[in-house]
C-alpha positions in Angstrom: -157.8 -53.0 50.7 -157.8 -54.8 54.1 -154.7 -53.3 55.8 -155.4 -50.0 57.4 -151.8 -48.9 57.6 -151.2 -49.8 54.0 -154.2 -47.6 53.1 -153.0 -44.8 55.3 -149.5 -44.6 53.9 -150.8 -44.8 50.4 -153.5 -42.2 50.7 -152.5 -39.9 53.6 -148.9 -40.0 54.9 -146.8 -40.7 51.8 -148.8 -41.1 48.7 -150.0 -37.5 48.2 -146.4 -36.2 48.5 -145.0 -38.7 46.0 -147.8 -38.0 43.5 -146.7 -34.3 43.5 -143.0 -34.7 43.9 -142.4 -37.5 41.3 -145.5 -37.2 39.1 -145.8 -41.0 38.7 -147.6 -42.4 35.7 -148.6 -45.9 34.7 -149.8 -47.6 31.5 -151.2 -51.0 31.0 -153.2 -51.3 34.3 -155.7 -53.4 32.4 -153.2 -56.2 32.5 -153.4 -56.6 36.3 -156.3 -58.9 37.4 -159.2 -57.0 38.9 -159.7 -59.8 41.5 -158.2 -63.0 42.7 -154.6 -64.1 43.1 -151.8 -62.9 40.8 -148.0 -62.8 40.3 -146.3 -59.4 39.6 -142.7 -59.4 38.5 -140.7 -56.2 38.3 -137.2 -55.0 37.6 -135.7 -53.4 40.7 -134.2 -50.0 40.4 -134.7 -48.4 43.9 -136.1 -49.0 47.4 -138.9 -46.7 46.4 -140.1 -49.1 43.7 -142.1 -50.8 46.5 -143.9 -47.4 47.1 -144.4 -46.0 43.6 -146.0 -49.1 42.1 -148.5 -49.7 45.0 -149.4 -46.0 44.8 -150.8 -46.5 41.3 -152.6 -49.8 41.8 -156.0 -49.9 43.5 -155.4 -53.4 44.9 -153.2 -54.2 47.9 -149.8 -55.7 47.0 -147.6 -57.9 49.1 -143.8 -57.9 48.6 -141.2 -60.2 50.2 -138.8 -57.9 52.0 -135.2 -58.7 52.9 -135.0 -59.8 56.6 -132.5 -56.9 57.4 -135.5 -54.6 57.3 -136.9 -56.5 60.3 -133.7 -57.1 62.3 -131.6 -54.0 62.0 -130.9 -52.5 65.5 -131.3 -48.9 66.5 -133.9 -46.2 65.9 -133.9 -46.5 62.1 -134.1 -50.3 62.4 -137.0 -50.1 64.8 -138.9 -47.9 62.5 -138.2 -50.1 59.5 -139.4 -53.2 61.4 -142.6 -51.4 62.4 -143.3 -50.0 59.0 -142.8 -53.2 57.0 -144.7 -55.2 59.5 -147.5 -52.6 59.6 -148.0 -52.7 55.9 -148.0 -56.5 55.8 -144.7 -57.2 54.0 -143.1 -60.6 54.4 -139.5 -61.0 55.7 -137.2 -63.3 53.7 -133.6 -64.1 54.6 -131.9 -64.0 51.2 -128.8 -65.8 52.5 -130.7 -68.8 53.8 -130.3 -71.9 51.7 -134.1 -72.4 52.0 -134.9 -68.8 50.9 -136.4 -70.0 47.6 -138.8 -72.4 49.2 -139.7 -69.7 51.8 -140.7 -67.3 49.1 -142.9 -69.9 47.4 -144.6 -70.7 50.7 -145.1 -66.9 51.3 -146.6 -66.5 47.8 -149.0 -69.4 48.4 -150.2 -67.8 51.6 -150.9 -64.6 49.7 -152.7 -66.4 46.9 -154.9 -68.2 49.5 -156.2 -64.8 50.5 -156.9 -63.9 46.8 -154.2 -61.2 46.8 -151.4 -60.1 44.5 -147.8 -61.2 45.2 -145.1 -58.9 43.9 -141.5 -60.1 43.4 -138.2 -58.7 42.1 -136.6 -61.6 40.3 -133.2 -59.9 40.3 -133.2 -60.3 44.0 -131.5 -57.0 44.7 -131.5 -53.5 43.2 -129.6 -53.1 39.9 -126.2 -51.5 40.5 -126.4 -49.4 37.4 -129.9 -49.3 36.0 -129.6 -52.3 33.6 -131.8 -55.4 34.0 -129.9 -58.4 35.4 -130.4 -62.1 35.3 -133.3 -63.2 37.4 -133.5 -65.8 40.2 -135.9 -68.7 39.3 -138.3 -68.3 42.2 -140.8 -66.3 40.2 -141.0 -69.2 37.6 -141.3 -71.9 40.3 -144.1 -69.9 41.9 -145.9 -69.6 38.5 -145.5 -73.3 37.7 -146.8 -74.4 41.1 -149.7 -72.0 41.2 -150.6 -72.2 37.5 -150.8 -68.4 37.4 -149.4 -66.2 34.7 -146.7 -63.6 35.5 -147.5 -59.9 34.9 -144.3 -57.9 34.1 -143.8 -54.4 35.5 -141.1 -52.1 34.2 -140.0 -49.4 36.6 -138.6 -46.4 34.8 -137.0 -43.4 36.5 -137.2 -44.6 40.0 -133.4 -45.0 40.2 -133.0 -41.3 39.4 -135.6 -40.3 42.0 -134.1 -42.6 44.7 -130.4 -43.4 43.9 -128.9 -46.3 45.9 -127.7 -45.0 49.3 -129.9 -41.9 49.2 -132.5 -41.0 51.8 -133.7 -37.8 50.1 -136.2 -38.4 47.3 -135.3 -36.3 44.3 -138.0 -34.6 42.2 -137.6 -36.9 39.2 -140.5 -38.2 37.2 -141.2 -41.9 37.6 -143.0 -44.1 35.0 -144.3 -47.6 35.2 -145.4 -49.9 32.3 -147.5 -53.0 32.9 -147.0 -55.7 30.3 -149.3 -58.4 29.1 -149.3 -61.6 31.3 -146.7 -64.2 30.5 -148.1 -67.7 30.6 -145.3 -70.0 31.7 -146.7 -73.0 29.9 -146.8 -71.1 26.6 -143.2 -70.0 27.1 -142.2 -73.6 27.6 -144.1 -74.8 24.6 -142.5 -72.1 22.4 -139.0 -73.1 23.6 -139.8 -76.9 23.4 -139.0 -77.4 27.1 -140.9 -79.8 29.3 -142.5 -78.5 32.5 -140.9 -81.3 34.4 -137.4 -80.6 33.1 -134.7 -79.0 35.3 -134.3 -76.1 32.9 -138.0 -75.1 32.8 -137.8 -72.5 35.6 -134.6 -70.9 34.0 -136.3 -70.7 30.6 -139.3 -69.0 32.0 -137.3 -66.6 34.2 -135.0 -65.6 31.3 -138.1 -64.8 29.2 -139.5 -62.6 31.9 -136.2 -60.7 32.4 -135.8 -60.1 28.7 -139.4 -58.8 28.5 -138.7 -56.5 31.5 -135.5 -55.2 29.8 -137.4 -54.4 26.6 -140.2 -52.7 28.4 -137.8 -50.6 30.5 -135.6 -49.8 27.5 -132.5 -51.1 29.3 -129.8 -53.6 28.3 -130.0 -57.1 29.7 -127.0 -58.5 31.6 -126.8 -62.3 31.8 -125.3 -62.2 35.3 -126.7 -61.9 38.8 -126.8 -58.4 40.1 -125.6 -59.6 43.6 -122.4 -61.0 42.0 -121.7 -57.8 40.2 -122.3 -55.8 43.4 -120.0 -58.1 45.4 -117.2 -57.6 42.8 -117.7 -53.8 42.8 -117.7 -53.6 46.6 -114.5 -55.6 46.7 -112.8 -53.1 44.5 -112.5 -55.5 41.6 -114.7 -53.6 39.2 -117.2 -55.2 36.9 -116.8 -59.0 36.2 -115.8 -59.8 32.7 -118.8 -59.8 30.5 -120.8 -57.4 32.7 -119.0 -54.2 31.9 -121.3 -51.3 30.8 -121.0 -50.4 27.1 -119.4 -47.0 26.7 -121.5 -44.5 24.8 
């Protein structure tokens, strides 16, 4: 672990508290490579996902973080910028038309150092705990790097850290690490060429369905950001994304 602040937050400042407060557990750690570069893809339930999972993995992890964490003014914004910079996270402007390519370039830099790159394909936290349609960046990273994708299901982190909350609740958090997903095997099974336009979508959809199964949550074939925008505009859930009653 080569970042001293990362080590300090994990082992001194924050990690010991979270281990007692949320009693995190993880299964399937043997699926994470012991050394060398790797791609980790997780469903996104809470801001604290980026704390709970690194807490349980002995290797250092790098996440792309939304650029607002580095540009928000004020005391809180200043602390966010310092913290995310100190622990080596990478700012990405999700509204930039070149954001997808920026994430790929960031991943390649992480791989060059022999490290693990972690990404939330949903692009934002789930508005209701379900697993939403993924952005194809994770697939394009895998195709370009020739690396498999290791799926991680976050379970219970939403209850421990609800959207909008600053106080961590004493809820148990679990994580499940699935077997690596080889993008080339996925394409072969689906009869899709690696050079085709739909290759990245096919791989991403497989990853998201695996994550939904691992987390025990329904899959929603719609982007979480679109659903959030509809809810924030007071329009309710878009047709086809409504939660099933009961």
